[in-house]
C-alpha positions in Angstrom: -17.3 -16.6 10.9 -15.9 -13.3 9.5 -13.2 -13.5 7.0 -9.8 -12.5 8.3 -8.1 -9.7 6.3 -4.3 -10.2 5.8 -2.0 -7.3 6.1 -1.3 -7.5 2.4 -5.0 -7.5 1.6 -5.5 -4.4 3.8 -2.7 -2.6 2.0 -4.1 -3.7 -1.4 -7.6 -2.4 -0.4 -6.1 1.0 0.7 -4.2 1.3 -2.5 -7.4 0.5 -4.6 -9.3 3.1 -2.5 -6.7 5.7 -3.2 -6.7 4.9 -6.9 -10.5 5.2 -7.0 -10.3 8.5 -5.1 -7.8 9.9 -7.6 -10.0 8.6 -10.5 -7.2 6.5 -12.1 -8.0 3.6 -14.3 -6.7 0.4 -12.8 -7.3 -3.3 -12.9 -6.8 -5.8 -10.1 -5.2 -8.8 -11.8 -6.8 -12.0 -10.5 -4.4 -14.8 -9.5 -4.9 -18.5 -10.0 -5.8 -20.9 -12.8 -5.1 -19.3 -16.2 -3.1 -16.4 -14.8 0.6 -15.9 -15.7 2.9 -16.9 -12.8 4.3 -13.8 -11.1 1.8 -11.4 -12.6 1.7 -8.2 -10.6 -1.4 -7.5 -8.4 -2.5 -4.3 -10.0 -2.1 -2.7 -13.4 -2.6 1.1 -13.5 -2.9 3.4 -16.5 -2.0 7.1 -15.9 -1.0 9.7 -18.4 -0.4 7.2 -21.1 1.9 5.0 -18.9 1.2 1.6 -17.6 2.4 0.8 -14.1 2.6 -2.8 -12.8 2.3 -2.9 -9.0 3.1 -5.8 -6.7 1.6 -5.3 -3.2 3.6 -6.7 -0.3 3.3 -6.4 3.5 6.3 -4.6 5.0 9.1 -7.1 5.0 7.3 -9.3 2.5 9.4 -10.8 -0.3 8.7 -11.3 -4.0 8.6 -14.9 -5.3 11.1 -15.9 -8.0 8.3 -15.8 -10.5 7.4 -12.2 -9.4 11.1 -11.2 -9.8 11.1 -12.7 -13.3 7.9 -10.9 -14.2 9.5 -7.6 -12.9 12.6 -8.2 -15.0 10.5 -8.8 -18.2 8.6 -5.5 -17.6 11.7 -3.5 -16.9 13.7 -5.0 -19.8 10.9 -3.7 -22.1 11.1 -0.2 -20.5 8.0 -0.7 -18.3 7.4 0.6 -14.8 7.2 -2.0 -12.0 6.6 -1.0 -8.4 6.7 -3.1 -5.3 4.4 -1.2 -2.9 4.0 -1.7 0.8 1.8 1.3 1.2 -0.1 4.1 -0.7 2.9 6.3 0.0 5.0 4.1 -2.3 2.7 5.0 -5.2 2.7 8.7 -4.3 6.5 8.7 -4.2 6.5 7.3 -7.7 4.2 10.0 -9.0 0.9 8.1 -9.0 
């Protein structure tokens, strides 16, 4: 039986395709055992800046751990993006 692709996975796949097309270095952070709770889905390096990207379906909500992770990143001057589409990255200069 074919695996069902969730809306969030489809968005994540289109974002990864876009990043590959642009030639950006990025890493898909694996979730699960040994992973920090709330860790963003993607880490992108562009022009010496690190972007942390949490992918959500439209209307999707961050968990409390994801909000805490975002706060830690932003408190340290980092860049955190909640993306529901490729356009969200384009709008932020990626």
